[in-house]
Each structure stands twice: as C-alpha cells, then as structure tokens.
N, C-alpha and C positions, 0 to 999 in steps of 0.2 A: 615528776612533780618536784620542783626545787624546794629546798628547805634551808632555813637559817639565812644568814647574811654572809657577805664576804669577810666580815670581821669575827663571826662566831667560830669557835674551835670545837671540833669533835674529837674526842680521845677514846679509843677502844682499848681496854685492858683485859687480856685473856690469859688463861693458864689453868693448870690443874688445881684441885682442891689443895688448900694450904700453901699455895705458891706466893701469897702476899698481896693478891689483887685488892682485897678490901682495905688493907692497911695503906697501900700505895694510893688508892683512890681517895681515901680519907685524908691522907697527907697532902695530896694535890689540892683538894678542896680547902683544907685548913690554910695552906700556904697562899692560895689565891684570894680567898675571902668570898663575900657575897657575889652572886652572879654566875656561879658554877653549879650546875645541876648534876647530882649523882644518881645515875640510873643503874641500880644494882639488880642483877638477875636474881639473886637469892631473895631479896625483898619482894620483888614482883611475883616471882614464881612460888616461893614457899610461904610468904606471909600474906600477900594480897590475894593470890589465887588458890593457895594451898594445893598445888598440883605437882605431880611428878615430872621429872625431866624426860621427855619422850619426843620423838619426831612429830612435828605438826602441832605441838601443844600451844595453848592459848597465850602463854607468856611470851612467846616469840613476837606475836603481833603487839602485845602490850608494851614490850620493851621498845619496839620500833615507834609506836605511837607516842609514848612518853618522851623519847629522845627528840622526835620531830617537833612535838609541842613546845618543849623547852627551847630548842634551837630557834623556832619561829618567834618565841617570846623574847629572844635576844640573849638567852643564857648560853654560856659555853657548857658543853656536856661531856661527862665521863660516863661511858657505858662499861660496866665491869661484870665479869662472871666467867665461869668455865666456858660457856658459849661454844660448845663443840662445833667444829668447822662444818661437819655434815648436816647439822641441824639448824645452825644460826648463820652459816656462811652466806647464804643467798640474801637474807634480810640485811646483814651487815654490808654486803657488797652494794645493795640498792641504796641503803642509807648513805653510804660513802659517795656513791655516784650522784645522789640527789643533793648532797650538802654543798652549798655555795662557797663555804669557807674552807680553811685548811683542815684536813683530817689526818690523824696520826693513829697508828695501831701498834700495840706492844703485846708481846707474848712473854709472860714470866715463866721461865723454864727452871723447874726444880726437879732433880732426880727423885725417883720413887722412895729411896731410903730416907731422904730428907723430908719428903712429904709425910711419911709415917711419923718421924720425930716431931715435926711441926704440928701434925694433927693431934698428937697426944696432949698438947697444951690447950686444945680448944674445948669449949663447953660441951660440944657434941661427941667428944672422944669416947664416952661410954655407950653412946647409941650407934655409932658407926665404927665397925672394926676393919682390920686389915683386909679381909676378903672383899668387902664392899669397896674400899678404897682402891684396891688392885683392879677391880672391875671398872671403876670410873676412870682410872688413870690412862691417859693417852700421851705418850711421849711426843713432844713437838708436833702437836695437832694444829699445824699452821694453816692459815687461810691461803687459798691459791693466789699466785701472782707475786709472791715475795713482798707483800705490802706491810708485813709486820716486822718490827724491830724486836729481836730476841734479847731479853735481858736475863742473864744467868743468876743462879743462887748466890754467887759471890758478890753481887751488888747489894750494898746495905740499903735499908729503907730510905735513909736520907739521900744516898747517892742516886737511887732510882727516882725519887721525887724530884731532886735537882735536875736530873737529866730530862725528865718529861716536861718540867716547867720551862726549861731552856729550849728543847727541841720544838715544842708546840708554840712557843712565843708567849705563853701565859705569864712568864716571869716579867715581861715588859709591859703587860697590860694592866690598867687600873681595875680594881674591883668595881662592880656595879652597885648602884644605890637602889637595891630592890626592897 
C-alpha cells in the first residue's frame, strides 16, 4: 500500500539512548517550520501507551500508522527513536518500501562512554543507571541493506541538522501552511 506523495520526505533517525536523536529531530523540525511531523518513539511508547519496549509491542504499529497518516496528509515526517533493528526493522523497511517520496535513514553513533556522560545530564538520570543503559546499548545496530547514513559523535548538533536538511532536500522546500 503506497503512502505519501512523490514530494513528501520520510526521515528516520535512530541510535542509542542519549545519542542526540530527539535534539536533531527537533532541530530539523524547527529549521523546516510547519508541515513536518515529528513521530517520536518515546512519546508514543512511553507517554501515549505507557508500554515497555519489547518485541511485538503495540507502539511499533502506532509509530507506523502515525507516520503513514501524516505522510498521506502531505506532511514530511521524521520518525525518531532507538528503534532497535530486530524489533522495528521490518516495520521501517515496509514503510520505506511503501513511501512514494524520498526516504533517508540516519544512525547517530555515540560510543558507550559518551552515552553515559550525556545521560547524566538528562532528567531521567536518577531513574536509569549505568547497568540499565549498558543493557539497552547496542553498538551500530544498523538496519540491513546499508540504507542508513552513520553520523558520529564528532558531528555537532548544527552540523547534523544542516546535513540532514541538505541530504533530504528539506532545505530547499517551503514550509507548509498547516
């Protein structure tokens, strides 16, 4: 089932906890303006459904449906989250295959030591400790087929947002009047 139009952009941002996904997604959205939907795994999984991240969980389908709905409504879409390849890969592959417009996928790679340092600055730092972060961490958990561009921890937030805006063509598109 096709989704979106030839003009809609689908951007997938993946990476471990504290890799900068949410900040990059917010930066892309702020830079683009109206007409870009942000589909955040944490929001749908933890806030909307209040569910744990596990294989076959309901949030996988909700992320898919939300992204498809927004694309069909003419929005560009950024899907962001840890989105483990073994749990979300099939859904992301089908969404990519069904999308009529350009799709770009990025993996933000941050070494575990930097993950710990970044995590210490987050509001949930007291709730989630090093053992849990170590359990969640998967180094270069890439989707099959070499479809993701890996962006390292040496890329600043501004550089990463600039790159994604240019790579995806969002930089040259007008914001929508939604």
